[in-house]
LOMARVEX-839689 format. One record per residue (C-alpha): x, y, z. Coordinates in steps of 0.05 Angstrom, whole numbers, plus 5000, padded with zeros to 4 digits. Example, Ala and Ser with C-alpha at 12.3 -4.5 7.8 and 13.67 -1.06 7.14 Angstrom:
// LOMARVEX-839689
524649105156 527349795143 
//
This chain:
// LOMARVEX-839689
665246473129 662047103155 664247773128 664948413166 664049133146 665149773183 660450363193 661751043222 657051573252 658552303268 654352743313 656153483314 652553743375 652254413409 657054203465 660753603437 662653273372 662052513377 664751993328 663651243333 666250683290 663249983291 664249333254 658148933232 657948183221 654248043156 650947423187 648447693254 648248433234 650248603305 654749213311 660949213355 664049883372 671449873356 673050613360 670151263387 672351973398 669552623424 671653353426 668754003451 664154333401 664955093400 662255283331 654855123337 648855483366 642255103371 644454603318 646755133268 654055253248 656055963268 663655863262 665455373207 672955383219 672255213292 667254663276 671954353224 677454333276 672854043329 670653493281 677953353263 679853253336 674152763348 675652383284 683052313300 681352013368 676451513337 681351323282 686951213334 682450733372 679750373310 686550303279 684850543209 682751193174 675351373166 673351493094 665751513097 660751663153 653451803168 652052493196 646752633249 642853273239 638453653287 636754373304 630854853306 630754903230 628554173224 621154083209 616653473207 610053383170 605452813151 603252643081 599152103046 600151772978 595651322937 597250832881 593850252846 596849562856 600549382793 600248622790 594648262755 593447802814 592948412860 598648192904 602448782933 609748772914 615749172940 615249592877 608149802897 610649992967 616350402938 611550752890 606550942944 611951212990 614751612932 607751882918 606852072991 613552432992 611452932938 610253562979 611254292966 617454573000 620955252994 627155232949 631755313009 629254683044 630653953029 627953283052 632252883101 627752283112 621151993088 618951503142 613051043128 608251053188 602850573165 599150333103 591850273081 589849693036 582949773005 580450163065 583649713117 587750193160 593850123205 597249593162 604549573182 607349153125 602849053063 608048633025 604648002997 597548223016 591948242964 588948902945 587249392890 588650062924 594750202967 595550823010 601251033055 601951543111 609051803118 612752273163 617152763124 623253063158 626153673123 631254213139 634254843113 639154673057 644555193075 644854943147 645254213126 650654363074 654854733125 654754123170 656553673112 662354143093 665254083163 665853333152 668053373079 673653843098 676553273139 676952833076 670852423096 664952293050 657952363081 654351723064 647652003087 644152463136 640552173197 635352543238 638652533307 632252473350 630051873309 636851543316 636651673391 629851353400 631650743358 637850633400 634450643468 627250423458 624949703449 619049433410 614449373471 615650093493 613950363424 607849913420 604750133486 606750863480 612951233500 616151923496 623651953486 626952603508 634252733492 637353333529 643053653490 647454253502 643554783464 637154403445 633153803467 629153323423 622652943434 619852343397 613052033411 611251303394 604750923402 602650263371 609750223343 608350853302 612351493305 606852003320 610852633331 617852913335 620353613351 626554003372 625954443434 630155083442 632954903511 638954503533 643854383589 647855003573 641755423592 641955123662 649355293668 648156003645 642356093695 646655833752 652356313733 647556903734 644056693798 650456533836 654357103804 660056653785 663656423722 661055933671 666455423689 664555433763 657155403747 658354803703 662154443758 656554603808 651454323760 655253683749 657053563822 650653763856 645153723803 640153163806 633252953781 627552643820 620852343805 
//
């Protein structure tokens, strides 16, 4: 008999707070959304909390709507993080294969990723993700999965995502204040690209751009490898503000004009 578990994700954006609850079948591992909720976000600027009380209330509103649809209270959730304070950098680690028969084990892979993640960061920054890009086995590059291969020397190239600790802790507090434990932080641009891109797109090369309210993100893939990711200081609110200034009207009217008459073309 298959078992089911639930998982929850929270995204505190510059314009909206979004909460989604899904149940996952332990056999198929396919998620099914059973609840979602959203609320206006008024306490963030460019991914940074500037009014924590407002943000806590915004998160509470979105959570209550998701809980009402799911039919049970949320106790734990993954939190998406973004913002201009997020940095990415690449690093390489090297280890010797530990087994006598030179077969690479999962322990070797874990050790080389840990070795690659040792980088010098200021005391006010912390690592969010260490993402393995590719491996090198005895000089053979671009190995995607070295598990079970034979070799003496194992190297790994990783992408390290880090952010300012105070900013991350403020976001976590906004969730904790609603009696929800943060199970982990998730780099929002990476989550976005994984949700919309398929294997072939990432293999042949693709750029995923996610336009937000105060910022936009970009992730670049080629040969199934995450080459680059960055946060851009521009979002849909900037378009609304520009329209309000150009047309000499209010923000609400400019937003309605943007939604009703705005379009994109090739």
